N, C-alpha and C positions, 0 to 999 in steps of 0.2 A: 523343694524346687524351687520356688518361689522365689525364696529368700535369697538362696544361693544364685537365682540368677541377676538378683539387685545389687549383689556385691560388686561384682567387676564393674557394673553401670557408675554404680555413685564411685568408685577410683577413677575411672575415666575421666568423671566430672571434675576430682579435685586435680587429677594431671594436667587437665585446661585451664584450670582455674591458675593452678601453681605456672603455668605456661604464660600466663598473660601477666604476672605480678612484675613491675618494674625492679630491674636489678641494677644494683649501682655500688659500684666499684670506687672508694673514694679518694685512691691512689690514682684512678687512672682518669685522664683529661676527656677521652674517649668516651668511657661508660658515663661519667657524668653528664657528659653534653647527649647524649640520646637519654637518657632518663629525663634531662629536662625538655627535650624535645618532645617527648609520649608527655608528660606533662602540661608542658605549653597548650598543647595540641586538646588536650583535655578540658583545661581553661577557658580557651579561645572558643569551644565550643557553646559556651552560653552565652556568647557574643552572637547579636542579630543586626547589630547597627550597621553593618557595611552592605545589607541585604536590600533590594530595592523595596520602595518604600516605611524603610524604617528610617531610624535617626540617629545618625554617625555620633560616637562616642556615650551613648547611652544602653545600660545593660537592662534585662526586664525589669519592669517597674516592682517597686515593695508590694507586696500584696498579703493579707493576714494568710494564715497565722505568722508566718515567718519566711515567704517567698518574695523573691525578687530583692532588688540591691539598690539602694540610695546613690544620688548622684557621685557623691564623693568617692565611691570603690569603684566606680567605673575608670577616676583618674587615676586611682591607686595600681589597678589593673595594668593600665596603659603604660602606668611608671616600671611595671614589674617585666613587660614586654622590651621598657628600654632597655632594663636591665640585662634581660634575654639575650638581648643581641650583641651589646656589649660582650657578654662573656663567651659566646660561643661563637660569635660570628654569622650566625642564620639570620639572613636576611628575611624571610617568609612572613614575616608580621609587621615589617616596616610601613607597608604604603597605609595598614588599615590603623595603624597608630598615627601614622602622621594625621592622614583625615580625622581621626577621631579627635587627637588634641586640639585642631585647628579651628573644629569646627565646634568647640566648645569654649572659644576664648572670649565671644560677648563682643559687644560693642567698643568697648573701649580696650580691647584686648588684657583685661586683667580676671578672664575666667569670671565675670559673672553675666551667663548668658541669661536673656531674658525669660524664658522658662523656666530655671530654677531660681531668681530673685526671692520669691515670695517665700521660700521654705532654707534660704542660706545660711551657711554659719560662717564663720570666720575660719575653721578646722578645715570644714570641705572644699573652701576656695582654695587654702593653702595644698591642700594635698595635690591638687591640680598643677599648683604652681611649684612641688618638688618634684613633678615628675618633669614640668620643662627645665629645671635647673639638674636634672641629673642629665638631661638630653643635651644640654650645654656644657654640661663637664665630661659627658662620654661622648663628645665629639657625633650624635646620632646626628643622621644627615638632614641639613639645615631643611627651614622651609623655604618654598617659592620665594624669588625676589619679589619684592612688593609687600610682604605679610610682617607678621611679627615675626621679632626672632628670641629663641629660647629663652636667652638671657634677660630680653626685654619682659617677657611675658611674667617672669620671675619676678623683676624687679617691680613690675606693676602692682602686684598683689602685695610687695613689702611696701611699697609708699601708700598706699589704700590703708593698709592694717594696721600702719603707725600711725597714719592721719588720726584712727581711731581709739587709739591710747588714751583709756579713759581715768582723770584724775579726780573726778568726782567722788568716786566711791572706790576707797580701799587704796586711794593714792596711786592708782595707777593700774595698769592690767589691762587684757584685751580681754571683752566680752566671748562667751562661747555664740551667740547667734547674731545677725546683720541686722534683718529687720525688727524694728520696736516691739511688733507684735508677737514674736515667735515665742513656744515657748522654751525656756533654757534662758533666754536675755538677760536674764538678773545674774547668771552664774558668769564666772571667771573661772575658766578651768584648763587644766595641764595640757593638754594635748592641742588647744588655741594659741595658747602663748608659747607652748614649747617647739609648735611646726613656725611659730613668728621668728624665735631663736632660732632655730635650727636654717631657716632661711635667711638670716643676718648673717649668720657665721659662715655660711658657704658662699655670699655675695660677697663678704670681705676678702673671702682666700682669692675668689675666681678674676674680681674686678683689682684688689690689691688696695679698697678704698677704706680706710680704717672707718669711717663713718658708719659703716654697715655693724664693725664690731663694737661701736659705742652702743648700738642698739642691743648687740649681745650681751653686753655686761649690763646695762639696764635692765631686760627681761630675766637674766638669771638672777639677779639681786632681788626685783621687787618676788620673784617665787621663792625665793629663800625667806626673806622678809618676814610673809605674809604664812609659811608652813607650807607649802605647796610641795616644794623641796625639805627634806627632815635634815638635822643632823647626824642622820645615820643613812642619810641620800634612800631614802624612799621618794617616791614619785609620788603624791595623793593626786585624787582624782579632780576633784572645784573645792569653788567655796562660794555661797551666796554674798551678792555684793548689795544689792538695792535696801534690805532690811537689816543684815547682819554684820555689813561692812566689812565683810572678809574675817570676822572674829572666829568663824568654826568650821571647819574640812568638813568635806567628805572624805573619809581615809580608803575608798576604794582603790586598788591598786591594777593596772594595767600594764603589759606589758611593752604596749606601744608609748606610753607614756612615758617609760625610762627609759625606751630606746631611742625617742625623739631627741631626748636632754643627753644623751650618751654621744651622738654623733654631732650633736652642736656644741659640745666642750669638746670632743676630740677636735673636730675642723678649728675650733678657736687657739686651741693648743699649736695646731699645725701651723698658724696662719701669724702669732702673736709669738711664739716660744715662750708665754709665759707660762711658770711650774705650778701654777695654781689651778690651771686647766688641765694640765696633765693629772695632777692628784684629783681634781674632779671628776674626771672620766677613769680614774680606776676606782675610785670611791665608788660611782654610778656601777659600774661593772661588777665591783663587789658583792652589791648589794642585790642587784639584779639575776646573778649566777644563781645567790638561794632563794630568790624569792621566784622565779619562772624555770628554773629547771631540776627536775628529778632524777637521780640518778646519772647525769648527764642529758637529757634528754627535755629538750623544750616544753612548757605544758603551761597554757594560761589559767587564768585562777578559777574562769569560772568552769573548767573541766571538771567533771565531775569524778570520782573515785570510777575502777575498771567495773563492770557489769552496771550502774548505775544509769539513768538518762542524764543524756548531755545537757548543760545549763547555760550554755552558749548559744547567743540571738546570733541573727545572721551578720551583724558586724562583727562581733568579737569574734568570729569564726576566722578573720581574715587577721587577727592581729597580730598574730606569730610571724605573720610574711612581712610586718615592717620589722619587728626587732631583728628578725634575719637579715635582713638587708641593711639594715644599719649599724649590725655587730659587724657585718663583713668591712663596709667601709671605715666604719674605727680603727678596725686591725691595722690598716694600712695607713691611718692619719697617725695613729700613736704606738708606735712599735713595740713599747713595751705591752700593750694587750694584745699583742697578735698571737702569743704560744694558748693564754686561757681561754683566748674565741675562738681558736682554731679547733679547738678541742671540742667546743661546747657544738659546734657547726657540724663536726665532722660523724660526732655521736647522734645528734639530731637528725641529720640527712640520712644516716644508714637506717634508723627508726622509722622516720617519715615515708623512706622508701617502702620498707617493709608491708606497712599496711595498704598502701596503696593497689587493693586488688579489685576495689569496686568498679559498679557499673557494667554497661555491655561488655565493653571490651577488658575487663578484668583489670584497669589500670587506676581507675578513680580513686582519689585519694579525701581519706577520712580527715578526721581535723584529730583526734587522740591519736598521740605516735606512743605512747608509754605502755599500747596493751599485749606486747609481745609479737607485734607482727598482723594482729586480728585488725580487719579493718570496722570502724564501729558502726556502719550501716549509712553513713553522711555523704553528700557531696554537693560542691559549690563551688563557684570563684573561690570564695574565701580559703577554702578548704586546699585547692589546686594551687592557689596564688602561695600558699605558706609552703607547701611542700616543695613548690618551683625555687621560690627564695631563697632556701636551706639549702637546695640540691648546689645553687649556683655559689652559695657561699662557701660550701666545702672546698673548692676551687682555691682558696687561698691558704691550702694546706698541701698542695701540688708541690713536688721538687722544686727547689729555685730552679737547678738545671732545664728541667722542660720545657721553661720560657712558657708555660700555659697557666703561671700565677696571674690574677688578674693585675692589671698596671694602675697607678694613682688616677685620680682624678685630675683633669687637665683643669689649666686656668688661662686666662688670656696672657700669660707669658710663656705657657708651655706647649701652645699648639690649639689652646682653644680658637673656633672661626664665629662662635655665636657673638651677635653686635652688641654692645652693651646700650642700651638706652636706660638713662640715671631718670629721666623727667616722665618715666611711661605711666600708665594709668591715668586716673583720674581721683585724687586722693583729697577730696574737698568731702569732708563730715559732713554727715547728716544733722540738723539741727536737732537734739535728742525731745524726746516727748517727755514732758516732768509729770509725775503723777499725782492727780488732785487730792489734796491734803481735804482732811475735816473740816476745816475753815471755806476751803474752795467748795466742795458739796452742799454746804448749810447757804453760804449765800448764795450759788445756783440754784436752789430751792426756792429761796426768798425772794429772786429775781422773776424765778417762772411764776410762783402764787399771784404776785406782784402784777405782772400781763395779764393773769388770767383775771383778776378781778377788775382792772382797767376793762379787760374784754367785753366782762360781764355788764360793766357800769354802762359803757357805752352802748350796748345793746338796748336795754332798761331806758335809756334817755331817747334813744333812737323810736322804739315803739311803743312809750306811753306818753300820757300828757300829764306826767307829774309835775314837771317844770313849766307847764304855759299857767301863766297866773293872769294874762289881761283877758278882757274880753273881746279883743280887736282881730286875734290871731284866729284862722280856719279851723284850726286845730282843737280851740278852745271853746270856739260857737259850736263847732261840730259835737263837741263833749259835752256841751251843757244842753244843746239842742237834743240830744242822744237820751241826756239825764230825764227830759219832760216829755219823751214820748213826741217829738214835735217832727224827729227823722224816723221814719220806722218804713218798713215794707209794708205796699198794700197786699192785701189779700186777694181782689181782683182788680183788673183791669190793668193799666200800662203803670210807668214808675210816674211819679210825681216829678214836676218840672220847677225850677226853686232858682231866683235870681239874689246873689249875695253882692252888695254893695262892702267892696273890700277895705274903703276909708273909713266906715261908719259901721263896719260888721253887721247891718242890719238885713235880712232876709225878705222876701217875698217869694210866697207860692204861686204860682198859675193854675194848681189843680192838679189834675191824675190826668194823663195823656190817656188815651185809646191806643189799641194795638196796633193800629195803622198809622198812627200818627198824626201830627197837625201838619196843615200845606205851610212847609218852609220853614218846621221847628223837627227839631233831633228829636228820634223812636230811643228811647233807653230798652234797656232785657234785664232780667231777672229781677225787676221792683226796685231796683236801685232809684234814687234820686238823680236827675239830670241837672250837675249846678252851672249856670251861665256867670260869669265873672264880670263884674260891670266894675272899671279903673276909672278912677276921677282925674279929671284933667290935671289939676293940683291937688293935693293931699290937706286935705282941713286940718287946721291947726289947733285944738285943743289943750290948752295946758294939763299936763301929766297924762294924757292920752299915750298910746305907743305911736300911734299914728303923726305924732309930732316929733318923735324924737328919731336921732337919724341910727343907722343901722349900726355904727360903730359902738351905741351906748346903747345898745339892745333893743332900740326902736324899729320899726318898719320904714323908717321916710328914709328914701335913694338920695342920699347927697353930691 
């Protein structure tokens, strides 16, 4: 009877869970928007920066073993909310998005806030800049008058990053980290350089300024030359600069590295019309389709096979969001890629929605979409952002006649309202700290030892009588008298009263004073002699005596 009673209860629970699952029809704009609204709500529930006492723009800080989020991912999340507004028209999150972005701009309006500078990477700064760039391209409501413009924020970051383009090692390239002391400063990685490439391409298209496109060519050529982009259009992760001069590669591949280069190449084609950029875009798409999609469903390399523990860290759980985001816009920039990208995004969007059954509401998403609709047990900003971006991206497959397909990003000539500030930022590169060589360290040790020896010698000189050769000095007389036993502590009675003639060095004892002392005479203590110095009115000049020599020749005579 107990078992029979449990069966309907279990079925009821399953029915509730199924009812809470996200339903998505990729052929319906309303269905896509409703699904995106649900996921956006779950994603924003992790954000507390708009609450009293919290810091706008920050997600909960990282905590071991793998909780919380780094600063850059918050910038990426607000980029997703800019996209959400653009594709759906829902203004629910516009206010907190504007507040968050502007709160993190920093003193020079360049996304270098003081509370982040010690751990800042070029890629971290660039993710916020790309969010600002999207705001300009999508005509997100402009900031209040008197503040920085969305476009100006992106230009500031571009100016500062091109200023630290490093030709000393690897003949070019942008380093991963900004502070010299940060782990990873010695690396030149694809995401930092790829973000600069991405920004250069998009700034050139928006402003119609070819100088940005020159940098697009420059970054691509450098990455190709050292092998970060392979002949088969794989995009590898990084190369070590300071010791290896970028002669070896870390060949790990991540979806966001491929994605950031894909959109950059696509925008370069859209701006220049050069066939080489169309070819590069199509080759990148072909390679990443094989690397990051399984049966048409997007999959990050760190996702372990079904049934095993997930191997992605907190950052990596968000990478599919950026690939989805950049695939969507690439399909608009390069129409020849639209069919393939549309198929990939629609299949992935349906798989992502099917597994969004987690959390208290039964709608939170995991990171693994290829488990046949089974939630993998994880939730977080990265998981929600990835599902949100791929759902929004599926809108490019809507029938043209519905008028619901995303429109191309605007430019300054096609309706853009964001003000250009070409000189924005503070592009003064800091003076690099040159690592000490073996010769430098040896020289430092030599100088240190030399200074220590000099200090010891000075102490010896000051506290001993080794260099007192004349009988006419007080120290020399005292030393000789001490050696002869003439200056000694009396066992009984008061101290000895002594008169020393400084001109001749002679001394005269007046005897031992009583404890009460003599009338008009000083009273000593501790049994030490009381010395009264008698200065002659004129020094007695005796040839060879120190008293006859001036001080500048080592004597006692004050000239």
